[in-house]
Biopython code that builds the backbone (N, CA, C, O; Angstrom):
import numpy as np
from Bio.PDB.StructureBuilder import StructureBuilder

atoms = [
    (1, "UNK", "N", (-34.686, -30.743, -109.790)),
    (1, "UNK", "CA", (-34.998, -32.030, -108.908)),
    (1, "UNK", "C", (-34.733, -32.249, -107.876)),
    (1, "UNK", "O", (-35.559, -32.540, -107.011)),
    (2, "UNK", "N", (-33.219, -32.146, -107.663)),
    (2, "UNK", "CA", (-31.971, -32.555, -106.633)),
    (2, "UNK", "C", (-32.485, -31.758, -105.717)),
    (2, "UNK", "O", (-32.630, -32.246, -104.597)),
    (3, "UNK", "N", (-32.911, -30.271, -105.953)),
    (3, "UNK", "CA", (-32.628, -29.401, -105.049)),
    (3, "UNK", "C", (-34.121, -29.860, -104.153)),
    (3, "UNK", "O", (-34.205, -29.629, -102.946)),
    (4, "UNK", "N", (-34.859, -30.299, -104.662)),
    (4, "UNK", "CA", (-35.930, -30.243, -104.267)),
    (4, "UNK", "C", (-36.064, -31.840, -103.315)),
    (4, "UNK", "O", (-36.958, -32.035, -102.491)),
    (5, "UNK", "N", (-35.056, -32.781, -103.632)),
    (5, "UNK", "CA", (-35.151, -33.853, -102.527)),
    (5, "UNK", "C", (-33.959, -33.815, -101.604)),
    (5, "UNK", "O", (-33.522, -34.648, -100.811)),
    (6, "UNK", "N", (-33.366, -32.003, -102.106)),
    (6, "UNK", "CA", (-32.250, -32.104, -100.668)),
    (6, "UNK", "C", (-33.233, -31.320, -99.475)),
    (6, "UNK", "O", (-33.146, -31.419, -98.251)),
    (7, "UNK", "N", (-34.063, -30.620, -100.185)),
    (7, "UNK", "CA", (-35.315, -29.790, -99.962)),
    (7, "UNK", "C", (-36.093, -30.685, -98.323)),
    (7, "UNK", "O", (-36.356, -30.441, -97.146)),
    (8, "UNK", "N", (-36.190, -32.154, -99.672)),
    (8, "UNK", "CA", (-36.910, -32.578, -98.778)),
    (8, "UNK", "C", (-36.373, -33.403, -97.267)),
    (8, "UNK", "O", (-36.916, -33.674, -96.196)),
    (9, "UNK", "N", (-35.733, -33.501, -97.547)),
    (9, "UNK", "CA", (-34.706, -34.115, -97.222)),
    (9, "UNK", "C", (-34.139, -33.828, -95.344)),
    (9, "UNK", "O", (-34.082, -34.576, -94.367)),
    (10, "UNK", "N", (-33.862, -32.599, -95.536)),
    (10, "UNK", "CA", (-33.321, -31.083, -94.726)),
    (10, "UNK", "C", (-34.952, -31.011, -93.890)),
    (10, "UNK", "O", (-35.073, -30.717, -92.701)),
    (11, "UNK", "N", (-36.030, -31.329, -94.758)),
    (11, "UNK", "CA", (-37.372, -31.144, -94.571)),
    (11, "UNK", "C", (-37.684, -31.885, -92.720)),
    (11, "UNK", "O", (-37.774, -31.529, -91.545)),
    (12, "UNK", "N", (-37.756, -33.414, -93.838)),
    (12, "UNK", "CA", (-37.784, -34.706, -92.647)),
    (12, "UNK", "C", (-36.563, -34.064, -91.684)),
    (12, "UNK", "O", (-37.156, -33.594, -90.713)),
    (13, "UNK", "N", (-35.582, -33.910, -91.575)),
    (13, "UNK", "CA", (-35.421, -34.438, -90.687)),
    (13, "UNK", "C", (-35.197, -33.397, -89.200)),
    (13, "UNK", "O", (-34.890, -33.616, -88.028)),
    (14, "UNK", "N", (-35.699, -31.648, -90.387)),
    (14, "UNK", "CA", (-36.087, -30.921, -89.042)),
    (14, "UNK", "C", (-37.711, -31.471, -88.338)),
    (14, "UNK", "O", (-38.212, -31.302, -87.226)),
    (15, "UNK", "N", (-38.238, -32.253, -89.710)),
    (15, "UNK", "CA", (-39.343, -32.888, -88.754)),
    (15, "UNK", "C", (-38.678, -34.090, -87.466)),
    (15, "UNK", "O", (-38.995, -33.885, -86.295)),
    (16, "UNK", "N", (-38.211, -34.712, -87.645)),
    (16, "UNK", "CA", (-37.739, -35.603, -87.119)),
    (16, "UNK", "C", (-37.133, -35.312, -85.227)),
    (16, "UNK", "O", (-37.318, -35.851, -84.136)),
    (17, "UNK", "N", (-36.307, -34.055, -85.820)),
    (17, "UNK", "CA", (-35.469, -33.483, -84.562)),
    (17, "UNK", "C", (-37.194, -32.854, -83.553)),
    (17, "UNK", "O", (-37.695, -33.140, -82.465)),
    (18, "UNK", "N", (-37.542, -31.968, -84.639)),
    (18, "UNK", "CA", (-38.638, -31.716, -83.848)),
    (18, "UNK", "C", (-39.753, -33.061, -83.023)),
    (18, "UNK", "O", (-40.021, -32.953, -81.826)),
    (19, "UNK", "N", (-40.103, -33.830, -83.567)),
    (19, "UNK", "CA", (-40.624, -34.852, -83.120)),
    (19, "UNK", "C", (-40.010, -35.209, -82.139)),
    (19, "UNK", "O", (-40.782, -35.732, -81.334)),
    (20, "UNK", "N", (-38.322, -35.174, -81.577)),
    (20, "UNK", "CA", (-37.652, -36.253, -80.645)),
    (20, "UNK", "C", (-37.495, -35.269, -79.829)),
    (20, "UNK", "O", (-37.096, -35.584, -78.708)),
    (21, "UNK", "N", (-37.736, -33.851, -80.094)),
    (21, "UNK", "CA", (-37.551, -32.770, -78.826)),
    (21, "UNK", "C", (-39.066, -32.495, -78.293)),
    (21, "UNK", "O", (-39.312, -31.928, -77.229)),
    (22, "UNK", "N", (-39.924, -32.928, -79.097)),
    (22, "UNK", "CA", (-42.290, -32.971, -78.462)),
    (22, "UNK", "C", (-41.443, -34.348, -77.561)),
    (22, "UNK", "O", (-41.119, -34.165, -76.388)),
    (23, "UNK", "N", (-41.209, -35.421, -78.121)),
    (23, "UNK", "CA", (-41.170, -36.873, -77.092)),
    (23, "UNK", "C", (-40.435, -36.350, -76.087)),
    (23, "UNK", "O", (-41.076, -36.142, -75.057)),
    (24, "UNK", "N", (-38.846, -35.967, -76.060)),
    (24, "UNK", "CA", (-38.268, -35.524, -74.988)),
    (24, "UNK", "C", (-39.079, -34.486, -73.802)),
    (24, "UNK", "O", (-39.080, -34.669, -72.585)),
    (25, "UNK", "N", (-39.706, -33.433, -74.506)),
    (25, "UNK", "CA", (-40.200, -32.583, -73.514)),
    (25, "UNK", "C", (-41.718, -33.074, -72.733)),
    (25, "UNK", "O", (-42.333, -32.499, -71.835)),
    (26, "UNK", "N", (-41.991, -34.182, -73.356)),
    (26, "UNK", "CA", (-43.103, -35.173, -72.904)),
    (26, "UNK", "C", (-42.621, -36.200, -71.695)),
    (26, "UNK", "O", (-43.024, -36.403, -70.550)),
    (27, "UNK", "N", (-41.386, -36.837, -72.647)),
    (27, "UNK", "CA", (-40.501, -37.543, -70.941)),
    (27, "UNK", "C", (-40.040, -36.726, -70.036)),
    (27, "UNK", "O", (-39.489, -37.303, -69.098)),
    (28, "UNK", "N", (-40.067, -35.613, -69.982)),
    (28, "UNK", "CA", (-38.998, -34.503, -69.234)),
    (28, "UNK", "C", (-40.797, -33.795, -68.531)),
    (28, "UNK", "O", (-40.245, -33.563, -67.456)),
    (29, "UNK", "N", (-41.893, -33.447, -68.342)),
    (29, "UNK", "CA", (-43.204, -33.254, -68.146)),
    (29, "UNK", "C", (-43.216, -34.085, -67.070)),
    (29, "UNK", "O", (-43.145, -33.683, -65.909)),
    (30, "UNK", "N", (-43.370, -36.119, -67.654)),
    (30, "UNK", "CA", (-43.716, -37.313, -66.957)),
    (30, "UNK", "C", (-43.182, -36.922, -65.859)),
    (30, "UNK", "O", (-43.804, -36.624, -64.839)),
    (31, "UNK", "N", (-41.562, -36.894, -66.062)),
    (31, "UNK", "CA", (-41.247, -36.789, -65.162)),
    (31, "UNK", "C", (-41.064, -36.439, -64.162)),
    (31, "UNK", "O", (-41.013, -37.038, -63.088)),
    (32, "UNK", "N", (-40.896, -34.990, -64.538)),
    (32, "UNK", "CA", (-41.931, -34.113, -63.478)),
    (32, "UNK", "C", (-42.945, -34.447, -61.889)),
    (32, "UNK", "O", (-42.923, -34.575, -60.665)),
    (33, "UNK", "N", (-43.968, -34.444, -63.461)),
    (33, "UNK", "CA", (-44.959, -34.653, -62.487)),
    (33, "UNK", "C", (-44.866, -35.816, -61.821)),
    (33, "UNK", "O", (-45.653, -36.097, -60.917)),
    (34, "UNK", "N", (-43.500, -36.926, -62.355)),
    (34, "UNK", "CA", (-43.718, -38.344, -61.089)),
    (34, "UNK", "C", (-42.900, -37.849, -59.551)),
    (34, "UNK", "O", (-42.919, -38.266, -58.393)),
    (35, "UNK", "N", (-42.311, -36.902, -60.177)),
    (35, "UNK", "CA", (-41.180, -36.403, -59.349)),
    (35, "UNK", "C", (-42.142, -35.294, -57.986)),
    (35, "UNK", "O", (-41.934, -35.583, -56.807)),
    (36, "UNK", "N", (-42.902, -34.375, -58.242)),
    (36, "UNK", "CA", (-43.858, -33.278, -58.041)),
    (36, "UNK", "C", (-45.128, -34.633, -56.653)),
    (36, "UNK", "O", (-45.406, -34.591, -55.455)),
    (37, "UNK", "N", (-45.407, -35.399, -57.591)),
    (37, "UNK", "CA", (-46.342, -36.749, -57.165)),
    (37, "UNK", "C", (-45.531, -37.237, -56.242)),
    (37, "UNK", "O", (-46.120, -37.352, -55.168)),
    (38, "UNK", "N", (-44.298, -37.610, -56.206)),
    (38, "UNK", "CA", (-43.517, -37.906, -54.744)),
    (38, "UNK", "C", (-43.218, -36.822, -53.730)),
    (38, "UNK", "O", (-42.787, -36.445, -52.640)),
    (39, "UNK", "N", (-43.363, -36.766, -54.037)),
    (39, "UNK", "CA", (-42.637, -35.113, -53.129)),
    (39, "UNK", "C", (-44.347, -35.270, -51.922)),
    (39, "UNK", "O", (-44.520, -35.569, -50.740)),
    (40, "UNK", "N", (-45.350, -34.836, -53.183)),
    (40, "UNK", "CA", (-46.547, -34.432, -51.915)),
    (40, "UNK", "C", (-47.012, -36.138, -51.159)),
    (40, "UNK", "O", (-47.868, -36.221, -50.278)),
    (41, "UNK", "N", (-46.064, -37.680, -51.861)),
    (41, "UNK", "CA", (-46.822, -38.301, -51.259)),
    (41, "UNK", "C", (-45.938, -38.366, -49.845)),
    (41, "UNK", "O", (-46.036, -39.032, -48.814)),
    (42, "UNK", "N", (-44.935, -37.234, -50.372)),
    (42, "UNK", "CA", (-43.276, -37.984, -49.200)),
    (42, "UNK", "C", (-44.149, -37.243, -47.986)),
    (42, "UNK", "O", (-44.377, -37.737, -46.882)),
    (43, "UNK", "N", (-44.570, -35.968, -48.452)),
    (43, "UNK", "CA", (-45.383, -34.395, -47.170)),
    (43, "UNK", "C", (-45.928, -35.223, -47.010)),
    (43, "UNK", "O", (-45.159, -35.479, -46.083)),
    (44, "UNK", "N", (-46.823, -36.293, -46.983)),
    (44, "UNK", "CA", (-48.659, -36.145, -46.746)),
    (44, "UNK", "C", (-48.064, -37.892, -45.598)),
    (44, "UNK", "O", (-48.566, -38.310, -44.556)),
    (45, "UNK", "N", (-46.885, -38.455, -46.403)),
    (45, "UNK", "CA", (-46.412, -39.123, -45.127)),
    (45, "UNK", "C", (-46.077, -38.692, -44.090)),
    (45, "UNK", "O", (-46.616, -38.941, -43.012)),
    (46, "UNK", "N", (-45.124, -37.975, -44.280)),
    (46, "UNK", "CA", (-44.380, -36.965, -43.452)),
    (46, "UNK", "C", (-45.522, -36.527, -42.254)),
    (46, "UNK", "O", (-45.266, -36.796, -41.081)),
    (47, "UNK", "N", (-46.517, -35.987, -42.539)),
    (47, "UNK", "CA", (-48.030, -35.378, -41.715)),
    (47, "UNK", "C", (-48.566, -36.442, -41.322)),
    (47, "UNK", "O", (-49.246, -36.353, -40.300)),
    (48, "UNK", "N", (-48.468, -37.507, -41.851)),
    (48, "UNK", "CA", (-49.173, -38.642, -41.288)),
    (48, "UNK", "C", (-48.885, -38.901, -39.670)),
    (48, "UNK", "O", (-49.593, -38.762, -38.672)),
    (49, "UNK", "N", (-47.431, -39.371, -39.887)),
    (49, "UNK", "CA", (-45.892, -39.523, -39.570)),
    (49, "UNK", "C", (-46.090, -38.251, -38.401)),
    (49, "UNK", "O", (-46.044, -39.072, -37.485)),
    (50, "UNK", "N", (-46.229, -37.244, -37.838)),
    (50, "UNK", "CA", (-46.428, -36.112, -37.394)),
    (50, "UNK", "C", (-47.322, -36.595, -36.570)),
    (50, "UNK", "O", (-47.177, -36.813, -35.367)),
    (51, "UNK", "N", (-48.476, -36.803, -37.383)),
    (51, "UNK", "CA", (-50.216, -36.382, -36.253)),
    (51, "UNK", "C", (-49.977, -37.610, -35.025)),
    (51, "UNK", "O", (-49.797, -37.500, -33.812)),
    (52, "UNK", "N", (-50.049, -38.610, -35.773)),
    (52, "UNK", "CA", (-49.485, -40.153, -35.424)),
    (52, "UNK", "C", (-48.787, -40.078, -33.272)),
    (52, "UNK", "O", (-49.108, -40.246, -32.096)),
    (53, "UNK", "N", (-47.465, -39.613, -34.426)),
    (53, "UNK", "CA", (-46.744, -39.028, -33.002)),
    (53, "UNK", "C", (-47.380, -37.939, -32.094)),
    (53, "UNK", "O", (-47.201, -38.147, -30.894)),
    (54, "UNK", "N", (-48.087, -36.820, -32.412)),
    (54, "UNK", "CA", (-48.999, -36.058, -31.625)),
    (54, "UNK", "C", (-50.265, -36.419, -30.809)),
    (54, "UNK", "O", (-50.710, -35.889, -29.790)),
    (55, "UNK", "N", (-50.854, -37.768, -31.744)),
    (55, "UNK", "CA", (-51.612, -38.708, -31.203)),
    (55, "UNK", "C", (-51.605, -39.657, -29.907)),
    (55, "UNK", "O", (-52.509, -39.853, -29.094)),
    (56, "UNK", "N", (-50.377, -40.155, -29.964)),
    (56, "UNK", "CA", (-49.508, -40.875, -29.214)),
    (56, "UNK", "C", (-49.063, -40.064, -28.100)),
    (56, "UNK", "O", (-49.433, -40.435, -26.986)),
    (57, "UNK", "N", (-48.382, -39.089, -28.180)),
    (57, "UNK", "CA", (-48.677, -38.276, -26.952)),
    (57, "UNK", "C", (-49.322, -38.117, -26.463)),
    (57, "UNK", "O", (-49.153, -38.493, -25.303)),
    (58, "UNK", "N", (-50.570, -37.490, -26.746)),
    (58, "UNK", "CA", (-51.844, -37.268, -26.516)),
    (58, "UNK", "C", (-52.453, -37.629, -25.146)),
    (58, "UNK", "O", (-52.758, -37.027, -24.116)),
    (59, "UNK", "N", (-52.502, -39.399, -25.802)),
    (59, "UNK", "CA", (-52.874, -40.806, -25.535)),
    (59, "UNK", "C", (-52.255, -40.849, -24.168)),
    (59, "UNK", "O", (-52.869, -41.048, -23.120)),
    (60, "UNK", "N", (-50.893, -40.627, -24.310)),
    (60, "UNK", "CA", (-50.164, -40.539, -23.212)),
    (60, "UNK", "C", (-49.919, -39.732, -22.077)),
    (60, "UNK", "O", (-49.691, -40.070, -20.916)),
    (61, "UNK", "N", (-50.023, -38.327, -22.723)),
    (61, "UNK", "CA", (-50.301, -37.842, -21.333)),
    (61, "UNK", "C", (-51.516, -37.751, -20.806)),
    (61, "UNK", "O", (-51.731, -37.005, -19.850)),
    (62, "UNK", "N", (-52.457, -38.499, -21.363)),
    (62, "UNK", "CA", (-54.010, -38.770, -21.114)),
    (62, "UNK", "C", (-54.116, -39.639, -20.248)),
    (62, "UNK", "O", (-54.682, -39.140, -19.276)),
    (63, "UNK", "N", (-53.757, -41.159, -20.006)),
    (63, "UNK", "CA", (-53.365, -41.409, -19.672)),
    (63, "UNK", "C", (-51.943, -41.286, -18.298)),
    (63, "UNK", "O", (-51.779, -42.111, -17.399)),
    (64, "UNK", "N", (-51.572, -40.731, -18.401)),
    (64, "UNK", "CA", (-50.954, -40.193, -16.811)),
    (64, "UNK", "C", (-51.647, -39.584, -16.006)),
    (64, "UNK", "O", (-51.718, -39.467, -14.782)),
    (65, "UNK", "N", (-52.623, -38.862, -17.703)),
    (65, "UNK", "CA", (-53.371, -37.619, -16.433)),
    (65, "UNK", "C", (-54.397, -38.749, -15.353)),
    (65, "UNK", "O", (-54.708, -38.764, -14.162)),
    (66, "UNK", "N", (-54.695, -39.705, -16.687)),
    (66, "UNK", "CA", (-55.868, -40.406, -15.500)),
    (66, "UNK", "C", (-54.908, -41.275, -14.071)),
    (66, "UNK", "O", (-55.463, -41.062, -12.993)),
    (67, "UNK", "N", (-54.239, -41.740, -14.012)),
    (67, "UNK", "CA", (-53.468, -42.220, -13.539)),
    (67, "UNK", "C", (-53.173, -41.265, -12.195)),
    (67, "UNK", "O", (-53.369, -41.665, -11.047)),
    (68, "UNK", "N", (-52.682, -39.974, -12.524)),
    (68, "UNK", "CA", (-52.371, -39.057, -11.430)),
    (68, "UNK", "C", (-53.966, -39.225, -10.766)),
    (68, "UNK", "O", (-54.217, -39.493, -9.591)),
    (69, "UNK", "N", (-54.570, -39.079, -11.440)),
    (69, "UNK", "CA", (-56.268, -38.341, -10.994)),
    (69, "UNK", "C", (-56.116, -39.674, -10.005)),
    (69, "UNK", "O", (-55.876, -39.253, -8.873)),
    (70, "UNK", "N", (-56.173, -41.301, -10.025)),
    (70, "UNK", "CA", (-56.412, -41.808, -9.636)),
    (70, "UNK", "C", (-55.744, -42.100, -8.206)),
    (70, "UNK", "O", (-56.414, -42.025, -7.175)),
    (71, "UNK", "N", (-54.472, -42.415, -8.207)),
    (71, "UNK", "CA", (-53.641, -42.070, -6.918)),
    (71, "UNK", "C", (-53.735, -40.865, -6.151)),
    (71, "UNK", "O", (-53.310, -40.954, -4.999)),
    (72, "UNK", "N", (-54.258, -39.595, -6.572)),
    (72, "UNK", "CA", (-54.977, -38.721, -5.626)),
    (72, "UNK", "C", (-56.458, -38.965, -4.696)),
    (72, "UNK", "O", (-56.579, -38.540, -3.547)),
    (73, "UNK", "N", (-57.011, -39.357, -5.074)),
    (73, "UNK", "CA", (-58.500, -40.055, -5.139)),
    (73, "UNK", "C", (-58.385, -40.963, -4.237)),
    (73, "UNK", "O", (-59.086, -40.886, -3.228)),
    (74, "UNK", "N", (-57.227, -42.307, -4.459)),
    (74, "UNK", "CA", (-57.177, -42.541, -3.683)),
    (74, "UNK", "C", (-56.668, -42.989, -2.574)),
    (74, "UNK", "O", (-56.795, -44.036, -1.938)),
    (75, "UNK", "N", (-55.737, -41.488, -2.369)),
    (75, "UNK", "CA", (-54.918, -40.457, -1.588)),
    (75, "UNK", "C", (-56.138, -40.262, -0.805)),
    (75, "UNK", "O", (-56.430, -40.765, 0.280)),
    (76, "UNK", "N", (-57.028, -39.169, -1.786)),
    (76, "UNK", "CA", (-57.720, -38.920, -0.272)),
    (76, "UNK", "C", (-58.536, -39.715, 0.273)),
    (76, "UNK", "O", (-58.422, -39.655, 1.497)),
    (77, "UNK", "N", (-59.472, -40.587, -0.134)),
    (77, "UNK", "CA", (-60.192, -41.702, 0.299)),
    (77, "UNK", "C", (-59.643, -42.444, 1.002)),
    (77, "UNK", "O", (-60.445, -43.196, 1.555)),
    (78, "UNK", "N", (-57.887, -42.738, 1.461)),
    (78, "UNK", "CA", (-57.060, -43.435, 2.431)),
    (78, "UNK", "C", (-57.115, -42.040, 3.199)),
    (78, "UNK", "O", (-56.663, -42.296, 4.315)),
    (79, "UNK", "N", (-57.376, -40.981, 3.158)),
    (79, "UNK", "CA", (-56.944, -39.700, 4.197)),
    (79, "UNK", "C", (-58.653, -39.875, 5.426)),
    (79, "UNK", "O", (-59.264, -39.881, 6.494)),
    (80, "UNK", "N", (-58.548, -39.947, 4.412)),
    (80, "UNK", "CA", (-60.901, -39.639, 4.810)),
    (80, "UNK", "C", (-60.803, -41.261, 5.898)),
    (80, "UNK", "O", (-60.635, -41.324, 7.116)),
    (81, "UNK", "N", (-60.930, -42.082, 5.180)),
    (81, "UNK", "CA", (-61.075, -43.317, 6.009)),
    (81, "UNK", "C", (-59.720, -43.126, 7.729)),
    (81, "UNK", "O", (-59.934, -43.366, 8.918)),
    (82, "UNK", "N", (-58.743, -42.731, 7.180)),
    (82, "UNK", "CA", (-57.529, -42.533, 8.523)),
    (82, "UNK", "C", (-58.542, -41.242, 9.647)),
    (82, "UNK", "O", (-58.983, -41.189, 10.795)),
    (83, "UNK", "N", (-58.506, -40.554, 8.656)),
    (83, "UNK", "CA", (-59.554, -39.014, 9.734)),
    (83, "UNK", "C", (-60.894, -40.484, 10.197)),
    (83, "UNK", "O", (-61.252, -40.659, 11.362)),
    (84, "UNK", "N", (-61.238, -41.047, 9.426)),
    (84, "UNK", "CA", (-62.940, -41.131, 10.240)),
    (84, "UNK", "C", (-62.487, -42.586, 11.097)),
    (84, "UNK", "O", (-63.387, -42.916, 11.870)),
    (85, "UNK", "N", (-61.184, -43.604, 11.128)),
    (85, "UNK", "CA", (-61.338, -43.826, 12.205)),
    (85, "UNK", "C", (-60.482, -43.021, 13.415)),
    (85, "UNK", "O", (-60.716, -43.364, 14.574)),
    (86, "UNK", "N", (-59.484, -41.946, 13.163)),
    (86, "UNK", "CA", (-59.194, -41.513, 14.082)),
    (86, "UNK", "C", (-60.590, -40.962, 14.742)),
    (86, "UNK", "O", (-61.197, -41.727, 15.492)),
    (87, "UNK", "N", (-60.825, -40.374, 14.625)),
    (87, "UNK", "CA", (-62.520, -39.680, 14.654)),
    (87, "UNK", "C", (-63.298, -40.933, 15.048)),
    (87, "UNK", "O", (-64.427, -40.633, 14.660)),
    (88, "UNK", "N", (-63.414, -42.497, 15.731)),
    (88, "UNK", "CA", (-64.331, -43.198, 15.830)),
    (88, "UNK", "C", (-63.450, -43.425, 17.128)),
    (88, "UNK", "O", (-63.803, -42.985, 18.222)),
    (89, "UNK", "N", (-62.519, -43.996, 16.974)),
    (89, "UNK", "CA", (-61.594, -43.959, 17.510)),
    (89, "UNK", "C", (-61.523, -43.245, 19.266)),
    (89, "UNK", "O", (-61.588, -43.808, 20.358)),
    (90, "UNK", "N", (-61.319, -41.376, 18.778)),
    (90, "UNK", "CA", (-61.740, -40.442, 19.565)),
    (90, "UNK", "C", (-63.060, -40.651, 20.462)),
    (90, "UNK", "O", (-63.249, -40.292, 21.625)),
    (91, "UNK", "N", (-63.757, -41.208, 19.747)),
    (91, "UNK", "CA", (-65.480, -41.113, 20.508)),
    (91, "UNK", "C", (-66.033, -42.546, 20.711)),
    (91, "UNK", "O", (-67.200, -42.937, 20.703)),
    (92, "UNK", "N", (-64.684, -43.331, 20.927)),
    (92, "UNK", "CA", (-64.909, -44.781, 22.185)),
    (92, "UNK", "C", (-63.796, -44.222, 22.860)),
    (92, "UNK", "O", (-63.297, -45.249, 23.319)),
    (93, "UNK", "N", (-63.195, -43.457, 23.167)),
    (93, "UNK", "CA", (-62.520, -43.440, 23.937)),
    (93, "UNK", "C", (-62.681, -42.148, 25.169)),
    (93, "UNK", "O", (-62.222, -41.821, 26.263)),
    (94, "UNK", "N", (-63.793, -41.649, 24.000)),
    (94, "UNK", "CA", (-64.355, -40.456, 25.501)),
    (94, "UNK", "C", (-65.390, -41.605, 25.744)),
    (94, "UNK", "O", (-64.904, -42.248, 26.674)),
    (95, "UNK", "N", (-66.559, -42.179, 25.381)),
    (95, "UNK", "CA", (-67.131, -43.215, 25.701)),
    (95, "UNK", "C", (-67.293, -43.778, 26.705)),
    (95, "UNK", "O", (-68.180, -43.981, 27.535)),
    (96, "UNK", "N", (-65.060, -44.294, 26.283)),
    (96, "UNK", "CA", (-65.160, -45.072, 27.553)),
    (96, "UNK", "C", (-64.973, -44.060, 29.186)),
    (96, "UNK", "O", (-65.476, -44.362, 30.268)),
    (97, "UNK", "N", (-64.102, -42.843, 28.882)),
    (97, "UNK", "CA", (-63.831, -42.438, 29.648)),
    (97, "UNK", "C", (-64.765, -41.566, 31.010)),
    (97, "UNK", "O", (-64.413, -41.196, 32.130)),
    (98, "UNK", "N", (-66.477, -41.455, 30.031)),
    (98, "UNK", "CA", (-68.211, -41.450, 30.548)),
    (98, "UNK", "C", (-67.979, -42.813, 31.159)),
    (98, "UNK", "O", (-67.971, -43.132, 32.347)),
    (99, "UNK", "N", (-67.886, -43.175, 30.622)),
    (99, "UNK", "CA", (-68.493, -44.736, 31.757)),
    (99, "UNK", "C", (-67.625, -44.715, 32.814)),
    (99, "UNK", "O", (-68.253, -44.592, 33.865)),
    (100, "UNK", "N", (-66.188, -44.798, 33.007)),
    (100, "UNK", "CA", (-65.802, -44.644, 34.148)),
    (100, "UNK", "C", (-65.791, -43.465, 34.862)),
    (100, "UNK", "O", (-64.770, -43.273, 35.523)),
    (101, "UNK", "N", (-66.930, -42.352, 34.920)),
    (101, "UNK", "CA", (-67.103, -41.648, 36.180)),
    (101, "UNK", "C", (-68.371, -41.919, 35.707)),
    (101, "UNK", "O", (-69.359, -41.564, 36.350)),
]
sb = StructureBuilder()
sb.init_structure("model")
sb.init_model(0)
sb.init_chain("A")
sb.init_seg("    ")
for serial, (resi, resn, name, xyz) in enumerate(atoms, 1):
    if name == "N":
        sb.init_residue(resn, " ", resi, " ")
    sb.init_atom(name, np.array(xyz, "f"), 0.0, 1.0, " ", f" {name:<3s}", serial, name[0])
structure = sb.get_structure()
């Protein structure tokens, strides 16, 4: 009977030890899952941030190109207007010189 009682105590301690180890393993796995989730969230955030920065850069470059195109178009328009005025002035001078003859 004494041997059986001691044996049962040893078995009970082993069971508790195994249960404790399982609990520890579960906690460890949960912690690792949380870490993995955190890593994944940080990576997603980083990629989103990079994407946002790239989008902003593209928009900025597009804005610059648009402004440059508008500036170029305005310069061309002014040059054409000036040339048109020069031609009109030249035509008027020719008409005046023909009238004098």
